[in-house]
C-alpha positions in Angstrom: -17.5 -23.2 -12.9 -18.5 -21.7 -9.4 -18.3 -18.1 -8.5 -15.0 -18.6 -6.7 -13.3 -19.3 -9.8 -14.7 -16.0 -11.7 -13.7 -14.0 -8.5 -10.3 -15.2 -9.0 -9.8 -14.4 -12.5 -11.7 -11.2 -12.4 -9.3 -10.3 -9.4 -6.3 -10.7 -11.6 -7.7 -8.6 -14.1 -8.5 -5.9 -11.8 -4.7 -6.3 -10.0 -2.8 -6.0 -13.6 -5.0 -3.1 -14.3 -4.1 -1.4 -10.5 -0.5 -2.3 -11.1 -0.5 -0.9 -14.8 -2.1 2.5 -13.5 0.0 2.8 -10.2 3.5 2.3 -12.4 2.5 4.9 -14.6 1.1 7.6 -12.1 4.5 6.8 -10.1 6.7 7.1 -13.0 5.2 10.3 -14.1 6.1 11.5 -10.6 9.6 10.6 -10.9 9.7 12.5 -14.1 8.5 15.4 -12.5 9.9 15.3 -9.5 7.9 15.5 -6.2 8.4 18.8 -4.5 9.0 18.5 -0.7 5.5 19.7 0.3 4.3 16.4 -1.2 6.2 14.5 1.5 4.1 12.2 3.7 5.3 14.3 6.9 3.6 17.2 5.6 0.1 15.2 4.9 -2.2 13.7 7.5 -3.9 11.2 5.0 -0.2 9.0 5.1 1.0 7.5 7.9 4.7 6.6 7.8 7.5 5.0 9.7 11.3 4.6 9.4 12.7 1.2 10.8 16.3 0.2 10.8 16.0 -3.6 9.2 16.7 -5.9 6.5 14.3 -5.1 3.8 13.3 -8.5 2.6 12.7 -9.7 6.4 10.8 -7.0 7.1 8.7 -7.6 4.1 7.9 -11.1 4.8 7.4 -10.0 8.2 4.7 -7.4 7.3 2.9 -9.7 5.3 3.1 -12.3 8.0 1.5 -10.0 10.3 -1.6 -8.8 8.2 -2.2 -12.3 7.8 -2.0 -12.6 11.3 -4.7 -10.2 11.8 -6.9 -11.9 9.5 -5.9 -9.9 6.2 -5.2 -11.9 2.8 -3.0 -10.6 0.7 -4.3 -9.9 -2.9 -1.3 -8.7 -4.6 2.3 -7.6 -4.2 3.9 -5.3 -6.5 7.4 -4.5 -7.2 7.6 -1.0 -8.0 11.2 -0.5 -8.3 11.3 -3.4 -10.8 8.6 -2.0 -12.9 10.5 1.3 -13.6 13.5 -0.2 -14.0 12.3 -2.4 -16.7 11.0 0.6 -18.4 14.5 2.6 -17.8 14.6 2.8 -21.8 10.7 4.5 -22.0 11.0 6.7 -18.7 14.7 7.8 -19.5 17.6 5.9 -18.4 18.7 9.5 -16.2 15.4 10.1 -15.2 13.6 6.8 -14.0 15.2 6.7 -10.4 16.4 10.5 -9.9 16.1 10.0 -5.8 18.0 6.9 -5.3 15.4 4.5 -4.1 16.8 1.0 -3.9 13.4 -1.2 -3.1 9.9 -0.3 -3.3 7.0 -2.6 -3.0 3.2 -2.6 -2.7 1.2 -4.8 -0.8 -2.5 -5.1 -1.2 -4.8 -6.7 1.0 -8.0 -7.3 2.2 -10.6 -8.3 4.9 -13.8 -10.4 4.2 -14.7 -9.3 7.7 -14.2 -5.4 7.1 -15.5 -5.8 3.7 -19.2 -6.8 4.9 -18.9 -4.3 7.4 -18.1 -1.5 5.7 -20.5 -2.4 2.3 -23.2 -2.9 4.6 -22.8 0.7 6.0 -21.8 2.6 3.0 -21.0 1.4 -0.6 -19.3 4.3 -0.6 -16.8 3.2 1.9 -15.6 0.2 -0.4 -12.9 2.5 -1.9 -10.9 1.4 1.2 -10.5 -2.1 -0.4 -7.5 -3.2 -1.3 -5.9 -1.5 1.7 -2.2 -0.9 0.9 0.9 -0.5 2.6 4.3 0.4 0.7 7.7 -0.4 2.1 10.7 1.2 0.1 14.3 1.8 0.7 17.1 4.1 -0.7 20.7 3.1 -2.4 22.3 5.9 0.6 20.9 3.9 3.4 19.4 0.3 2.2 19.0 -0.5 6.0 16.3 1.7 6.8 12.8 0.6 5.5 10.4 3.2 5.3 6.5 1.9 5.7 3.4 4.1 4.3 0.0 3.8 4.2 -3.2 5.9 3.4 -5.0 6.1 6.9 -8.5 4.5 6.8 -9.4 7.0 9.6 -8.5 9.7 7.4 -10.5 8.5 4.2 -13.5 8.0 6.1 -13.3 10.8 8.7 -15.1 13.0 5.8 -17.8 11.4 5.5 -21.1 12.8 7.3 -22.3 9.0 9.3 -20.8 8.9 12.4 -20.0 5.0 12.1 -17.6 6.0 9.4 -14.8 7.3 11.5 -15.3 4.5 14.1 -14.9 1.6 11.3 -12.2 3.6 9.7 -10.7 3.5 13.4 -11.3 0.0 13.8 -9.7 -1.2 10.5 -6.5 1.6 11.0 -5.9 -0.1 14.1 -5.8 -3.8 13.3 -3.6 -2.5 10.5 -1.2 -0.9 12.8 -1.4 -4.1 15.0 0.1 -6.1 12.2 2.9 -3.6 11.4 3.7 -3.5 14.8 3.8 -7.8 15.0 6.1 -7.3 12.1 8.4 -5.3 14.0 8.5 -7.7 16.9 10.1 -10.4 14.7 
């Protein structure tokens, strides 16, 4: 057995844990209701863009753009489907109170950024994997919202000046991937 086999198996376990944990966090948010002050527009840590496009096509274009920018897609979670499958547990009338239609999280990494970040400070490893979320709503299915946590925001709070620079470099690369997706 080689190291790559172990890594792939271990990565699968991590993906399942992350997906399961995220579904429960999202479920609690839906049950409790997210106040307007919790929206992305009010939070400098979150980058958000709304686009008029076909959801499935844009999702594929975003993944292709990430791969073109040398990111590897490590997982994709269909968050809406996971909640729908658990509507009996969450409550038939509570699992989707805001009317979302599609919601997927795409997790991705970069070998080069991992190497750079890990060699600066292992605390920066919190960035990997990166994540972008795309969602659409029932009342406007042709508007797709793209969200991500800004690497610049996360790393800006470290005292090391190199953290800001690497955060900017990572964010620029992710933004280039999303711009590439929007060209299609």
